[in-house]
N, C-alpha and C positions, 0 to 999 in steps of 0.2 A: 496239683498242680492249676494255674493258673489260667487260660484262655491264650494269653496270647502267647505264650511262652508251648501252652499245646498248637498251632498253628504255627509257630519256628519249626516246631520236630514235625509236625506231619507234609509242611515242605522241604525239609531238607531229604524225609521218605521220597518226594514223590520227585525229587529231582536225582537221589543213586537211584532210583528205578525206570527213570527214564534214562539215566546213563545205564546203568544193565543194561537193557534193554536193545542198547544198539551194537551191534555186530560186532564183529573186531578188525572185521574187514574195513566197517564204516569211519570207522574210530582215525584207522590207519590216514583213507580219504579226508578224512578232516583237520587230523593232523599236517600232512603233507600241505594243504591247501593253505593251512594257517602257514604253514614255515614261508610257500609262496608268495603268499598277502605280503610278510614281513620282507625280505628279498628285495620284490617289488616298493615298500615302498624307498626304501632300505638305499636300490640305486637309482629309481626313476624322479621320490617325489614323492610330496602326499596326493598331488593334483592325480599325477599319474593311477593312485589307488584308487579314488574316491569315482575319477571314470571306471574303473574296472571292475569293480561295483557295482555303478550303476546300467555296465550290461551285463554282466553275471545274473541280478539280477530283475532285471526287465525283461533281459532274452528267455532269461531258461523255461519260466512257462511256454512260453511260444513254442521255445523249441523244442519240447519236451511236446506236448499236443501236436510237431510236424513229426512224432518217428512214432506215437501216440495209432494204436489201429481202434481203437475202441474211442477215442477221445472228443470231448466232443466240442468243435472250435470255435464257436460261438459264446460259449461260459464264456464271461466276461476277465477272469481270475488270468487266461490265457491273454487275449490280444490286446483288454488295455496296460496293463505293467507294459509290453512292450512297446505300445502308442508311448508309452510317459515318454519312453526313453527319453525315443526319438528327441520328443518338448525341449526333454529338461540337457541334452546334451548340443542340441543344438544349436546357440549362442557362441559353439566353442571355437564357435570356423572365426570366427571377428572380435576378440578381444585388448585385442593393442593400446588402445585409452582406458582400461581396468588393470589396476594395481595387481601384482597374482593373491594379496590376499585373501581380496577381494572374490578374485578366479577362484579364490579357497571355497571361505567361506559361502559360495554361489554354489559348488558342488555337493559343500556338504549338509546346506539344507533342499534343493535336488533327492539327497542321498534318504533323509530327513523324509521327505515328502516321499519317494513309491514302497522305504519301509508303515511309512499310514498307508498306504494302501495297498499294500498286499496285502499289510493286517485285518482291512474293513473287508476285502474281498472274503479271506478268511475264514473271517468269522460267520459268516454265513454261506458259506459252501455248504450244498452239500446237491446231492442230486448228481456228480458232473459226470461221475463215471454206470451211471442207469440207463439205462431206455431214455431220451428225452425227446424222441421225435410222439407229433400228432399222430394218437391212435387210428387206423387208418376208417375206421367206422366211426368216425372224431364226426356226430352235426354241424354242418355250415347255412347258416339260420338264415331267414331271408333279410335280417336286419342288418347284416355284413353287406348285404348291395342295397339295399335302404340307404346304408349311411356314403356309400359310391355315390350313389344316385345325391343326397342330401348334399355332399361335398361339392359334386360338377355345379348342386346349381346358387350355392354361397360360394363358389366363386367367380361366376360369370357376373355380377355388378363387382365385385371387386379388380377382375381387369379391366372393364369399363371401366369404372376410374384411372387404375394408372395407364393404361393408352392416352386418356385424350389428358393428364397430370402431365405428358412429354408432346400435344401437339396435334397429337394421328398417328398409325399402323407406321409409319415411316421414320419417322423423326423417333417415335419407339423400338425401334431395330437399329437407326444411325446413333445414337448415343450410346456407347460403347460400356465395361464396364470402370467402379470405379468410381473415383469423386464426383464424377458431375453427372450419375448417374443418383447417387448420392443425391445429394445435395438437391434434384428436381424432385426426389421421392418424399424427401425430412420437408420440401417448403409448398406442397401438397394434400391438397386433403382426400387421401385413398379411407382405404379397413383394408383390415384382415390379409394374406397373408396368396395370395392373385392365384400370378402359376404354379408357385408352392402346393393349394390344397386342387389344383387342375390334379397335376402330375401325380400325388397322391390318390387322388378319385380314378387316374386310372391303372395303380398298382392295384387297389382297391376290389374297381371289376374282376380285370384280370384275377385277381388271384378267386373270385367267388367263381369268376368262370373256368379255370380250371379246374378247383376243387369241385362244383359238382358237372365236370365233363359239357362244358354250356360255351357252344362254339359258339353260339353271338357274342355270350357276355365276353368269353374269351380276348373271340376280336374286338371291340368294342374299348375294349381295354389299355389291349397291345398294340390300337389305335393313338389313343387318348395320349397316353405316352409317350410317345413315340413324337410327335404333334409337337409334344414340353419337351422332350428333350434337348431338341433342335432349335428348340426355341431358348433353351437354357445355353448353350454352346455356343451359338450366334449372341450372347450379351455376354459373355462370362462366366454365368454363374458355378462356377466347379466347383462349389462345395456343395451346392446342390445338386449336381448329379450326384458327386460320389455316396454322396447319407443317401438319397435315394438306391442308386446301385447297390447298398449293403440291404435298405430297407430288401428288399424283393430278395437278394442272397438268404436271405434268415429265413424270412418265410417260405422260401422253398427249401430249405435249409431240415428245418424241422418235422418240413410236409415231407417229405420226400424217405420212403425206410432205405435207407442205401446211408450207410457212412463218407462224408463228404471233405473227411476235416484235413487227410492234409491238400488234398485240393482248395480247402479254403486256405488254407496255411502262404502258396504259393500265389492265389487269391489276391490273398491284403498286402503280397511281398508287388504285383505284378501290377494292383492299384494304384499304392504310392508313386511309380515312376507314371502311368497314365492323369495322376492327379498333376506331375507333375509337366507330366505334356501340356495337359488342358491350359495351364499356367501360363505357358509362352504360347501356345493358337492362341489366348485373346491378342497378344499384339499384329495378328496377321486381320483380323476378324474385318475390318475393312475389306479383302480381298474376299468372301465369302469362305463359304465354307467348305466346296475342295481345293481354294488357292488356300484359307486358313492350315488345310492338311495338310498340304504341297509344302509351305513351304517349314512346319514345325519341322517333317517328316526332313530333310534339305537340313534339317542345322542338328539333328538324332546324325545325321549319316555323318558330317562332318564336327558335333561335337558329343558325343554320347554318353559321356557320365555323368553330364551335365543336369541330366535324365535322370542323378541317381535322389533320393530322397534326402542327403545328409544337404543337398543346395539350392535346399526348398527353404522358401524364405514364412514358409508353413509351420516348419521349424525352428525358424533362427528367428525369426523378429518376437513372439509373447512371451519367453522366460526372458531375455535380455532388459526386458522391464525388472525383473526381480536385480539383477547386475546395477543399474545404473539405480533401481534406491538403495542397494548396497554399497553402492560409489558418492554416490553426491547427497543421497540420505532422502528422506521418506516422510510424509505428513504427518509423523508420532503414528502409537497403538493407535487403535480404535477402536479398542474395544464391542466388535460386531457392528459397527454403525452397517459395514458395508455391508451386509445381510439384510437387518432391514430397508436399504434400501432394493437387494432381490427380493421382497415379498412385495412392492408395488406393482413386479415384472405379473405375474400373476394374480391379484388383483389392483386393476391401475386407476381404482377411485381414487384405493388409501394414499397415489401420487400427489392429492391435493387437501385433505386433512393432517399428513402429517409430511409436508416436506420435505421442512429440515434436520429431520434425525436423523434420513439416513446418509452414506455417505458415496458420491461417486468415483469414485478410484480412477476410473478412465482420466473420467475430466480430465481431473487433481494433476495427471500424470505429462497428460499432452499439455495442461495448461504449462505445469514446472519444466517440462523438458523439449521438447516440441510441438511452441506456440504455433510457425511456423505451419507445419500440418497441420494442425487448429487451425487454424483460419483460412487456411483453404479446406476446408471442412473433410479433412479427413481420418484418417484413424489408424489405434495398432491396439491390436490384441493383448492383452495384461493378465497374467497366468495364474489361476487359481491359488497355487505355491505363494506369488506375491502377496496375492489377496491373500492366504491368511498370515503369511510374516507382516505385515500391518495391522493387522487385527488384536494379534497377540502372542504373534512374536516364534521365534523355531518349533514354541508347542502350538501356535496354532497350527503350524505346516500339518503342524502327525495329526491332530484331528481335523484341519478340512479332509484331505487326501484319503483321512479313517475314514471321515462320513460319508462321502464321494463312491469308495469303494464297497462301503455297506448297501446304500442305496440300489445300488446298480444290478447286484450278484443278490441283494432282494427284488427286484423285481421279477431276475429271472426266476430265483426260485417258483414267485406267482404262477409263470407260466406255470413250472412245472407240477407244481396242486394240482392244478385245475385243468392244464391240455384241454384248453377250447384254445377255437379260430383268436375270439372277443383281447384275453389274454397273452399270446402269441405275437397279436395286433398294438398291446404297448409294449413287450415285448421290441416287435421291431423297432417301435416310434425309438424308445430310448438310447438304444443302443449305439448307435452309428453319435450323436449326440454326447453321447461319455465316449465314447472310443476320442472319434477330432473336438468338439465344437470343444463340448465342455472344458478340455487340457489345454488351451489356448487363449480362451479370455473368462474372465470374472463375474459371479457366478447372476449376477442383474440378468443380463445380456444371456447366458448361457439356456439359466427358465424360462424368457422373454423367446427367446429359440424354440422351443422346446415345446412349451405349453401351446406358447401360439400360432403351431404347426406342426408339429410333426408327432405330436399327444393328440392330433383334434378326431384323426376319426376316431382315437382311441373315446372318445370321449363325445363322437358322433351315439357311436356304436352303445354307447352309457346311455343317453339319455331314449335313447329308441330304444333299446330297454325298460330302462322307467314309463316310460310311457305306454307300452304294449303292458306291460304289464299291473298301470294302472285302470286301463280299457276293463282287457278282464277282472277285474275287482267289481268293476261298476258292472260287467254281465253277469 
């Protein structure tokens, strides 16, 4: 028998073995599910069927986590498909200018992306139900504290330059969130992530204080965190606040020997509503902190439904880029050129060496379809699904989201394997970016924020460890 024939026989045997291992009850459930889906397709059409499939495949892991006692709430396979579904279905609330064929194609492509994401998460899913907390006796090395102090020191000149770019402290706070602030920052000489580095330093120092039971460091960390949180609220920095809250939640979740998965599930849902509340509060910042909170509360009492995630532009706008590409045409297949540009997000000087090799999808998108917004200095989200599609078509969508899921679950596995504070800091920095930001922007912007802001604590810890090891060798 030839090798190909043997492989075919083995595959058939494996298929029937897997089929026979399914219980009779589950076979009946699968049959009933297929019949229901066919009826939905026959009665309501393909779009309703695709929407239902996205909801089922995206929400199923999160729902399982909510009702499971020992689930690992911050394992990426639970929450990331859930948030992906919101981004996928967000544009469906405003589709008047798109043809029915485009809407159906859009939903199908989003479903392919979701399947790719789930497969990528499944390929490396280990340790999901085992003990995932830090050991009680885990060493909290002093280099964690040194990293926090270093981040305070490097954030100070960055903050000074940023305030100077606005002409002083008063103007710095008077300029609200949006295009004006972005244009000032773009046209000024600044470096680093200023207050974002500072708030992360507060988290790291506070975490060190909590683990070592030091009241002094806990107080210093809490003070830095509180001051910078007030700053981000006053300038409308919603995304930073949300990501830092998730960052803190992960550090606490894996440090406390108590499973709070059900609480975390509720925390995610409430967090989405809170994020929407911050977006509305930004319109009242001129009235100060108390005034903005009061006006937002009055708005909630008047129109509570608009605080639901489905009304958020956070979920509505990014994937709209895919609809517009399908309806009005894209730039042609780029065969990975946008990914070449993303390398410069990690190694900036490469931009000067290879300026014409990459392709900026957002610049093309704004120039082509939203030129007025581009001229005004504004911007829009650009879905990673759209990026995968303009590079390699539908196949590109599947593999883009497959790699996306594979990377974040690999980072989790690294934490679980090492079970130390440094690897936890790495995962805490990556997870909120993969959970939200990476699903609404293209790879270049995503990697820029990931490496230059949220992975900086881990990078600093790694550098300090390297220096310490070299010093020990010399001794």
